[in-house]
Steps between C-alpha positions, in 0.01 A plus 500: 500500500133451592251386224251772585734766371544318162119420478348843610561684163369198298123586552566858358666353192213260466241770518676699246526214254127422556412855425718495191341157370142613576507841322209535260611488145296562185670443172371617165528443127387749215375374176314659199126412477377376159124477470522395140296804380697515164600804299198702630596474849463831702841650581441499885422120472801432325706663766350306788757290713433249774660472851526138621571490871649213705474516879811327654469385859183684582204333666173668555251467784135573453428874452854583398550710184788539245485854355719573204513874415475652136641855499270764341795647327611164329189307430166543306226223512552181681279199412461122477628417856548128546553337839375173659149461643644513852512868469254781436659729240427870445671732239495865576600719209791754511389869481152420628468751663768699311841456656405196706711170436336174379487186706510121440327400822461134581337408828538143628163317569674238711846390609722437208826319487830671381588551139152555374478613141588607245281794462464753216354816390517695166603863496551799275847655584515884432822599680842526368725195449373163584273369766684388801466433882198599693423562868287228677350468836363206698202617711290361768119550506237377734199289418306819403755616251627767733871593464697394809871548410776447238693193588781537240602705202770476231578549133434231228812366349575401135508123445886510484469485884721803587459559884311806608665772726319356799653162434843652523426677823388168659800314372717782635332444846571125471881555429524760776317271748727202416815710516402613845449151597840384353694790663347422846582140460872574401539742791364242743735242372794743538398589849473149618835405338677793676345417825626129468846638431515729801359237748 
């Protein structure tokens, strides 16, 4: 059996595994905010919560933005955004204008190594249930802050580390690719063995 038959599917498996390992992941934790205002605290202040974000395996080049979306149906005011000085941070309020989502928008001022963070932002949750995952985008801008394209998107995941649906799809592709490679390898071995027996 020739080595190229065995080796040819290996780059496919390697690419699939690489795509799986480099997928952008943003984890979050939700905590209550205590400003220490005492018994006279305004009700809305007492209900403020905080998202703390952790970017796993994401490196940013200059003029790349992470944009975390706050649904207008679920969130009221967002405030007190915290991020490193390597980013320019802007908070866009949900429902301003009415029906528009809010945004936690952080634009990289320079190239930034992976796993930058953590970041945080306070919010008022107005939806049913509990605050949960959010949509995020990694966007590319030019040096004049003109949008070029979206590089990647996903859903934030709770800190328990449950894989997102996109991760399951990529894992499935890895398994299918390796299964095809293994089947082709076994068939080549059997064909070679039969040929040697009939010759």
